[in-house]
LUMTORNU-753834 format. One record per residue (C-alpha): x, y, z. Coordinates in steps of 0.2 Angstrom, whole numbers, plus 5000, padded with zeros to 4 digits. Example, Ala and Ser with C-alpha at 12.3 -4.5 7.8 and 13.67 -1.06 7.14 Angstrom:
<atoms>
506249785039/506849955036/
</atoms>
This chain:
<atoms>
627846975160/627347015178/626246895188/624446965192/624247025209/623446905222/621847005221/621746985202/622046805204/620746785217/619446875207/619846765192/619646605203/618046665211/617346695193/617846525188/617146445203/615446535199/615546465181/615946285188/614446295199/613246365186/613846235173/613646095186/611846165190/611346175172/612045995169/610845935182/609446035174/609246135190/608746315191/609546435204/607946415215/608146225213/609946225219/609546345233/608146215239/609446075238/610746165248/609646265260/610546425254/609546575247/609246595228/610146765230/611646685237/611746555222/611646705210/612946795220/614046645219/613846615201/614246795197/615946775204/615946935214/616146845231/617746855240/617646705251/616546555252/616346455268/616846275269/615046225275/614246315260/615546235248/615146065255/613246095253/613546155235/614646015230/613445885237/612045965228/613045965212/613445775214/615345805215/616645805228/617245975235/619045935228/618345905211/617346075212/618946165218/620046085205/618846125191/618846305196/620746305197/620946325216/621946165218/622846055206/621845895201/622445765213/623245615205/622145465207/622945335218/622345165220/622245085237/623344935241/622544775235/622544695253/621644845260/620444855245/619944675245/619744675264/618644835264/617644805248/617244625251/617444605269/618744475268/619844415282/621744405280/621744215274/620344255261/621344405255/622944305253/621944175243/621144305232/622844385228/623544205224/622144175212/622344355204/624244315202/623744145194/622644235182/623944365178/625244225174/623944135162/623744295153/625544315151/625744135145/624344165132/625244325125/626944225124/626044085114/625444215102/627144285098/
</atoms>
């Protein structure tokens, strides 16, 4: 079976993006004028976008819409099929603890040692249950 032409794939993606925007807007109980007000875009542009008839959407407009729909731009694009959903990655424990809790290196080391202790306690309890 032949693959659809790039133009056909583009149309389908634009329609899906329009559907994702409409669904997101409705989930937030927003009207088209309400989304237009939140984004600063015109109501006619929102309607045009939701129709899926557009060819391109600028990055600035996409960012405004994603923010108004309370989702990230990559989530919006992934939901519409433009990009693959990124595999979530966790930050390293050291970086996370330092950033999230404002810990210095010695505090991070102590926290990691305590977490390792808790993990060993959990393993010991499991071993006793067997």
